[in-house]
C-alpha positions as semicolon CSV with decimal commas, in nm:
position;residue;x (nm);y (nm);z (nm)
1;M;-1,898;0,265;-1,464
2;R;-1,845;0,628;-1,377
3;G;-1,540;0,808;-1,252
4;L;-1,181;0,700;-1,222
5;P;-1,110;0,391;-1,011
6;T;-0,849;0,449;-0,742
7;V;-0,651;0,248;-0,492
8;L;-0,478;0,379;-0,182
9;I;-0,142;0,252;-0,058
10;T;-0,125;0,349;0,309
11;V;0,128;0,323;0,588
12;S;-0,130;0,454;0,836
13;P;-0,427;0,217;0,812
14;E;-0,606;0,356;1,119
15;A;-0,615;0,709;0,977
16;S;-0,697;0,585;0,628
17;A;-0,987;0,372;0,753
18;Q;-1,156;0,688;0,879
19;M;-1,165;0,817;0,519
20;G;-1,328;0,496;0,395
21;P;-1,128;0,448;0,074
22;P;-1,303;0,225;-0,183
23;R;-0,987;0,014;-0,228
24;A;-0,667;0,017;-0,024
25;I;-0,362;-0,190;0,066
26;Y;-0,139;-0,162;0,369
27;P;0,218;-0,286;0,328
28;I;0,275;-0,397;0,688
29;G;0,564;-0,222;0,860
30;F;0,641;0,025;0,582
31;Q;0,734;0,375;0,698
32;I;0,600;0,717;0,603
33;G;0,771;0,827;0,285
34;H;0,836;0,468;0,178
35;V;0,491;0,341;0,076
36;L;0,640;0,137;-0,210
37;G;0,953;0,025;-0,025
38;G;1,289;0,161;0,075
39;P;1,538;0,345;-0,144
40;G;1,693;0,117;-0,404
41;Q;1,444;-0,167;-0,345
42;V;1,330;-0,158;-0,707
43;A;1,192;-0,514;-0,727
44;L;0,994;-0,461;-0,406
45;Q;0,863;-0,124;-0,524
46;R;0,739;-0,286;-0,845
47;Q;0,573;-0,567;-0,650
48;V;0,386;-0,328;-0,419
49;L;0,271;-0,124;-0,719
50;R;0,157;-0,439;-0,902
51;D;-0,033;-0,552;-0,593
52;A;-0,205;-0,213;-0,573
53;L;-0,300;-0,227;-0,941
54;E;-0,427;-0,583;-0,895
55;R;-0,652;-0,450;-0,618
56;L;-0,821;-0,234;-0,882
57;V;-0,945;-0,539;-1,072
58;T;-0,997;-0,783;-0,784
59;P;-1,340;-0,760;-0,624
60;G;-1,334;-0,677;-0,257
61;E;-1,541;-0,517;0,013
62;P;-1,537;-0,136;-0,032
63;G;-1,369;0,038;0,259
64;T;-1,158;-0,267;0,345
65;I;-0,785;-0,210;0,377
66;E;-0,604;-0,526;0,275
67;E;-0,286;-0,596;0,470
68;R;0,008;-0,724;0,268
69;S;0,330;-0,865;0,405
70;Y;0,660;-0,802;0,227
71;P;0,938;-0,977;0,421
72;Q;1,199;-0,839;0,181
73;Y;1,131;-0,481;0,301
74;V;1,429;-0,332;0,478
75;P;1,344;-0,006;0,658
76;P;1,596;0,271;0,603
77;A;1,836;0,330;0,890
78;G;1,756;0,625;1,112
79;P;1,995;0,913;1,183
80;S;2,308;0,815;1,372
């Protein structure tokens, strides 16, 4: 094996698909700036990171962006 294996965590799967990443996950519904979860959602952030690291060792079709659902994600409130 050559090089450094990488995995992309994306909140914009359409744009990311154009780049053809070798491995990627898309946490469904996550917002820009919160690719691992919202502020203070430590357990969720760890889970998303673990899922991304698992993607490094799990065989999959290169260029495929795997969608992952995290029902515990709570988007941050917008400006009032």
